[in-house]
C-alpha positions in Angstrom: -8.4 -8.5 -1.5 -7.7 -9.3 2.5 -5.6 -12.4 0.6 -3.0 -10.0 -0.5 -2.9 -8.1 -3.9 -2.9 -9.6 -6.9 0.4 -10.7 -9.3 1.2 -7.7 -10.9 1.9 -9.7 -14.3 -1.2 -11.9 -13.1 -3.2 -9.1 -13.0 -2.6 -7.5 -16.4 -2.6 -10.5 -18.2 -6.6 -10.7 -17.2 -7.0 -7.1 -18.3 -5.8 -8.2 -20.5 -7.9 -10.6 -22.2 -11.0 -7.7 -21.6 -9.0 -5.4 -23.7 -7.4 -3.2 -20.6 -4.7 -1.5 -19.5 -3.7 -1.9 -16.6 -1.8 1.0 -15.1 -0.3 -1.1 -11.4 2.2 -1.2 -9.5 5.4 -4.6 -10.0 5.5 -4.6 -6.9 2.3 -4.1 -3.8 2.8 -1.9 -1.4 1.7 -3.6 2.5 -1.6 -2.8 4.0 -1.6 -1.9 7.8 -4.2 -5.1 9.1 -5.6 -2.5 11.1 -7.1 -0.9 8.1 -7.6 -4.5 6.6 -11.7 -4.0 7.6 -12.3 -0.4 5.8 -10.4 -0.9 3.0 -13.1 -3.9 2.0 -15.9 -2.2 3.1 -14.1 0.4 1.3 -13.5 -1.8 -2.0 -17.7 -3.2 -1.2 -19.5 0.0 -1.6 -17.5 1.2 -4.8 -20.9 0.4 -6.5 -22.5 3.2 -3.5 -21.4 5.9 -5.0 -24.1 8.5 -5.5 -25.0 12.2 -6.4 -25.2 14.5 -3.2 -27.4 16.7 -2.9 -25.6 19.5 -3.9 -24.2 17.4 -6.7 -21.1 16.2 -5.0 -20.0 12.2 -5.4 -20.5 10.7 -1.9 -21.3 7.2 -0.3 -24.3 5.5 -0.9 -24.8 5.5 3.3 -28.2 3.6 2.5 -26.0 0.9 1.9 -23.3 0.5 5.0 -25.0 -1.7 7.7 -26.1 -4.6 4.8 -22.0 -3.9 2.9 -20.5 -4.1 6.6 -22.9 -7.4 7.7 -21.7 -9.1 4.5 -18.1 -8.2 4.8 -18.6 -9.1 8.1 -17.4 -6.2 10.2 -18.1 -6.8 13.8 -20.5 -4.6 15.2 -18.0 -3.3 18.5 -15.6 -2.0 15.5 -18.1 -0.6 13.0 -18.2 2.2 14.4 -14.3 3.0 14.1 -14.4 1.4 10.5 -17.0 3.6 9.7 -14.8 6.5 10.5 -11.5 4.9 8.5 -14.1 4.8 6.0 -15.1 8.8 5.8 -11.8 9.5 5.8 -11.8 6.7 2.9 -14.7 8.6 1.6 -12.8 12.9 1.8 -10.8 11.4 -0.1 -12.3 9.0 -3.5 -14.2 12.8 -3.8 -11.2 15.6 -3.9 -10.8 13.0 -6.2 -13.6 12.7 -8.2 -12.4 16.5 -7.5 -9.2 16.8 -9.5 -10.9 14.1 -12.2 -13.7 16.9 -13.0 -11.7 19.3 -12.8 -9.6 18.0 -16.4 -12.4 17.8 -18.7 
């Protein structure tokens, strides 16, 4: 992801090989450099969604230190990146809630 978005045609062809259809824009949106770390972290945390005490989806923060280290986020930047991650998590929670309403 940090190396740039995949070519849309290439990504669609790869997905089709697995029997999947991607609905993605033909042109990628630019990513601000200061957000690259949180986007990488959020992507790496994608398997860490759990249900909280209220049955709502939330990220498993117990995995966060290991994932931050694996993604290569410097310790001095972790506080800021975590704050940004919380914003992305909130949007993810809204997305999950909208899916639940559609079901």
